[in-house]
C-alpha positions as CSV (number, residue, x, y, z in Angstrom):
1,M,0.0,0.0,0.0
2,K,2.8,2.4,0.9
3,N,4.5,1.8,-2.5
4,I,1.2,2.4,-4.3
5,I,0.8,5.8,-2.5
6,I,4.4,6.8,-3.3
7,L,3.9,5.8,-7.0
8,G,0.6,7.7,-7.1
9,T,2.3,10.8,-5.6
10,V,5.2,10.7,-8.1
11,T,2.8,10.2,-11.0
12,F,0.7,13.1,-9.9
13,F,3.7,15.5,-9.7
14,M,5.1,14.3,-13.0
15,S,1.7,14.9,-14.7
16,A,1.5,18.3,-13.1
17,F,5.0,19.1,-14.3
18,F,4.2,18.2,-18.0
19,I,0.9,20.0,-17.9
20,L,2.5,23.2,-16.6
21,N,5.3,22.9,-19.0
22,N,3.0,22.5,-22.0
23,Q,0.7,25.3,-20.8
24,F,3.3,27.9,-19.8
25,G,6.6,26.8,-21.3
26,L,8.2,27.9,-18.0
27,I,9.6,24.6,-16.8
28,S,12.5,23.2,-18.8
29,M,15.9,22.0,-17.7
30,A,17.4,23.2,-21.0
31,G,15.1,26.2,-21.2
32,L,16.2,27.6,-17.8
33,N,20.0,27.3,-18.3
34,G,21.7,30.6,-17.8
35,K,24.8,29.3,-19.7
36,D,27.2,30.6,-17.0
37,L,26.7,34.3,-18.0
38,P,28.0,36.7,-15.4
39,I,25.4,37.9,-12.8
40,K,26.0,40.6,-10.2
41,Q,23.6,41.1,-7.3
42,V,22.0,44.4,-6.4
43,N,23.0,45.4,-2.8
44,G,21.4,48.7,-2.0
45,N,20.0,51.6,-4.0
46,L,21.2,51.5,-7.6
47,A,21.7,55.2,-7.7
48,S,24.2,55.1,-4.9
49,I,26.1,51.9,-6.0
50,S,29.5,52.6,-7.7
51,F,29.1,52.8,-11.4
52,N,32.6,51.8,-12.5
53,S,32.2,49.7,-15.7
54,T,34.2,48.5,-18.6
55,A,31.0,48.3,-20.8
56,K,30.1,50.8,-23.5
57,I,26.7,49.5,-24.6
58,D,24.7,51.7,-26.9
59,H,20.9,51.3,-26.5
60,T,20.0,54.3,-28.7
61,E,18.6,52.3,-31.5
62,W,16.3,50.4,-29.1
63,N,15.2,53.7,-27.5
64,T,14.3,55.2,-30.9
65,L,12.3,52.1,-31.9
66,L,10.4,52.2,-28.6
67,Q,9.5,55.8,-28.8
68,K,8.3,55.3,-32.4
69,H,6.2,52.1,-31.9
70,V,5.2,52.0,-28.2
71,A,2.3,54.1,-26.8
72,D,2.5,55.8,-23.4
73,N,0.2,53.1,-22.1
74,G,2.6,50.4,-23.2
75,N,0.6,49.1,-26.2
76,V,2.7,48.1,-29.1
77,D,2.3,48.9,-32.8
78,Y,3.6,45.6,-34.1
79,K,2.7,46.4,-37.7
80,G,4.9,49.5,-37.4
81,F,7.7,47.4,-35.8
82,L,7.6,45.0,-38.7
83,Q,8.5,47.9,-41.0
84,D,11.6,48.5,-38.8
85,K,12.5,44.9,-38.3
86,S,15.9,45.3,-39.9
87,K,16.7,48.0,-37.3
88,L,15.6,45.8,-34.5
89,D,17.7,42.9,-35.9
90,T,20.7,45.3,-36.0
91,Y,20.2,46.2,-32.4
92,L,19.9,42.6,-31.3
93,N,23.0,41.7,-33.2
94,S,24.9,44.4,-31.5
95,L,23.8,43.0,-28.1
96,S,24.8,39.5,-29.2
97,N,28.3,40.7,-30.0
98,Q,28.8,42.4,-26.7
99,V,29.0,39.6,-24.1
100,P,28.6,40.7,-20.5
101,T,31.6,40.3,-18.3
102,D,32.4,40.6,-14.5
103,G,33.8,44.0,-15.3
104,W,30.4,45.4,-16.1
105,S,28.6,47.3,-13.3
106,V,25.5,45.8,-11.9
107,Q,23.6,48.7,-13.4
108,E,25.0,47.9,-16.9
109,Q,24.2,44.3,-16.5
110,L,20.6,45.0,-15.5
111,A,20.0,47.4,-18.3
112,Y,21.5,45.0,-20.8
113,Y,19.5,42.0,-19.7
114,I,16.2,43.9,-19.4
115,N,16.6,45.5,-22.8
116,L,17.7,42.1,-24.2
117,Y,14.6,40.4,-22.8
118,N,12.1,43.0,-24.1
119,A,13.7,43.4,-27.5
120,H,13.7,39.6,-28.1
121,T,10.1,39.4,-26.9
122,I,9.1,41.9,-29.6
123,A,11.2,40.0,-32.2
124,L,9.5,36.7,-31.2
125,I,6.1,38.3,-31.7
126,L,7.2,39.7,-35.1
127,R,8.4,36.3,-36.3
128,N,4.9,34.9,-35.5
129,Y,2.8,37.9,-36.4
130,P,-0.2,38.0,-36.6
131,T,-0.9,36.2,-33.3
132,K,-3.5,36.8,-30.7
133,S,-1.3,35.8,-27.8
134,I,2.3,34.9,-27.0
135,K,1.0,31.7,-25.6
136,D,-0.2,30.6,-29.1
137,I,3.5,30.4,-30.0
138,D,5.2,27.0,-29.4
139,K,7.3,27.1,-26.2
140,P,7.9,30.9,-26.3
141,W,9.8,30.9,-22.9
142,A,11.7,27.6,-23.3
143,T,13.2,27.7,-26.7
144,D,16.9,28.8,-27.0
145,F,17.0,31.6,-29.5
146,I,18.7,34.5,-27.7
147,K,22.3,34.7,-28.9
148,I,24.9,36.2,-26.6
149,G,28.4,35.5,-28.1
150,D,28.6,31.8,-28.8
151,K,25.8,31.0,-26.3
152,E,22.1,30.6,-26.9
153,L,19.5,30.8,-24.2
154,S,15.7,31.2,-23.8
155,L,13.5,34.0,-22.5
156,G,12.8,31.7,-19.5
157,A,16.5,31.4,-18.8
158,L,17.1,35.1,-19.1
159,E,14.3,35.8,-16.6
160,H,14.6,32.9,-14.1
161,S,18.3,32.0,-14.3
162,I,19.8,35.5,-14.7
163,L,17.5,38.5,-13.9
164,R,15.8,36.9,-10.9
165,K,19.2,36.0,-9.4
166,M,20.2,39.6,-9.4
167,N,18.4,40.3,-6.2
168,E,16.2,43.0,-7.8
169,P,12.5,42.2,-7.5
170,R,11.5,45.3,-9.6
171,I,12.7,43.5,-12.7
172,H,9.2,41.9,-12.7
173,F,7.8,45.3,-13.6
174,A,10.4,46.1,-16.2
175,I,10.3,43.0,-18.4
176,N,7.3,42.6,-20.7
177,C,5.7,39.4,-21.9
178,A,3.7,41.0,-24.8
179,S,0.4,40.5,-22.9
180,A,-2.4,42.8,-21.7
181,S,-1.9,41.9,-18.0
182,C,1.9,42.3,-18.1
183,P,3.6,45.4,-16.7
184,K,3.6,47.8,-19.6
185,L,6.5,48.1,-22.0
186,I,7.9,51.6,-21.4
187,N,8.8,53.6,-24.5
188,E,12.4,54.2,-23.6
189,A,15.3,51.9,-23.2
190,Y,16.6,51.0,-19.8
191,N,19.7,53.1,-19.1
192,P,22.3,52.1,-16.6
193,E,22.8,55.7,-15.5
194,K,19.2,56.2,-14.5
195,I,18.0,52.6,-14.0
196,E,17.1,53.2,-10.3
197,A,14.6,55.9,-11.3
198,Q,13.3,53.8,-14.2
199,L,12.7,50.7,-12.0
200,E,11.0,52.8,-9.3
201,K,8.7,54.4,-11.9
202,A,7.8,51.1,-13.5
203,T,7.0,49.5,-10.1
204,L,4.9,52.5,-8.9
205,G,3.0,52.5,-12.2
206,F,2.3,48.8,-12.2
207,I,1.2,48.6,-8.6
208,N,-1.2,51.5,-9.0
209,S,-2.5,50.3,-12.4
210,N,-5.7,48.3,-13.1
211,N,-3.7,45.2,-12.7
212,N,-4.2,45.6,-9.0
213,T,-7.1,46.7,-6.8
214,I,-5.8,47.9,-3.4
215,N,-7.5,49.0,-0.2
216,Q,-6.6,48.8,3.4
217,E,-8.1,45.5,4.2
218,N,-8.4,43.7,0.9
219,L,-6.0,43.3,-2.0
220,E,-6.7,41.9,-5.5
221,L,-3.3,41.6,-7.0
222,S,-1.8,40.6,-10.3
223,R,-0.8,37.0,-10.5
224,I,2.8,38.1,-10.8
225,F,2.7,38.6,-7.0
226,K,1.5,35.0,-6.7
227,W,3.9,33.4,-9.2
228,Y,7.0,35.2,-7.8
229,K,5.8,35.8,-4.3
230,G,9.1,34.8,-2.7
231,D,11.0,37.5,-4.7
232,F,9.1,40.3,-2.9
233,N,10.5,40.8,0.6
234,N,10.6,37.0,1.0
235,G,6.9,36.7,0.4
236,K,5.9,39.7,2.6
237,L,3.7,41.2,-0.1
238,V,2.1,43.9,2.0
239,E,5.5,45.1,3.2
240,F,6.7,45.3,-0.4
241,I,3.6,47.1,-1.8
242,N,3.0,49.6,1.0
243,P,5.7,52.1,0.1
244,Y,4.2,52.4,-3.4
245,T,0.6,53.3,-2.3
246,E,-1.0,56.2,-0.6
247,L,-2.9,53.9,1.7
248,E,-1.5,52.2,4.7
249,I,-2.4,48.6,4.0
250,A,-3.2,46.4,7.0
251,T,-0.5,43.9,7.8
252,K,-3.1,41.1,7.7
253,A,-5.0,42.3,4.7
254,K,-6.7,39.6,2.7
255,I,-5.1,38.8,-0.6
256,K,-6.8,37.4,-3.8
257,Y,-5.3,37.3,-7.3
258,K,-6.8,38.5,-10.5
259,E,-7.1,36.5,-13.7
260,Y,-4.3,37.0,-16.1
261,D,-5.1,38.3,-19.6
262,W,-2.7,36.8,-22.1
263,S,-4.1,38.6,-25.1
264,L,-1.5,40.5,-27.2
265,N,-0.7,44.1,-26.0
266,E,-1.3,45.4,-29.5
267,K,-2.0,49.1,-30.2
268,E,-5.3,49.4,-32.0
């Protein structure tokens, strides 16, 4: 009987593993391999951390494309982006040829990896356009197509094995998954010299957006706070959110999570 129970438990978890992998493309041993790229951790306010760096990464082209094709509300003109696909490819090639090193500052690494994620997400949509959702694409987060030097990694690896390891929870409001419920794609490139202010603005904007409904006793939060709960003050969500609201949320406020809208964040 004991063996039957153990076998049943293993079967249940294996089934859940494959269902989740098929549904979200988030769970993949190959797809979550960071390929030993350098990762620095944030320790303190990014504006006050020393900015000595050997990197000279130019994000001007990406900034120009974002200002041209992304609305202030974060919706994307994918048809317009298609017209400038060659410029996007040139930018991505430039990132591919500039491999991060330990000599880069943490600010430079963050800006590079965030811009890399967002630009490759746009490129992924363009390769499959028209599409109603990123989830209609086969394994969008588990396929290795992001080239950095002689390495290739996936969007999932870039998020989970690199960005999430940098000890900076605000990255969850900076990277964009091309969906309506995602934090908006801002129409400027992340810049190492002002990344602290940019991350603060992105976090403030997302927490106070329609993705969350906040009052003192009850919270209806984006599922981002559920999926990555441990990243936010070790799961103390109220403690993390409180500084970004005008309310003083009760420590024991009830928390529920909203449905996630995976429809494409396309500009009408």
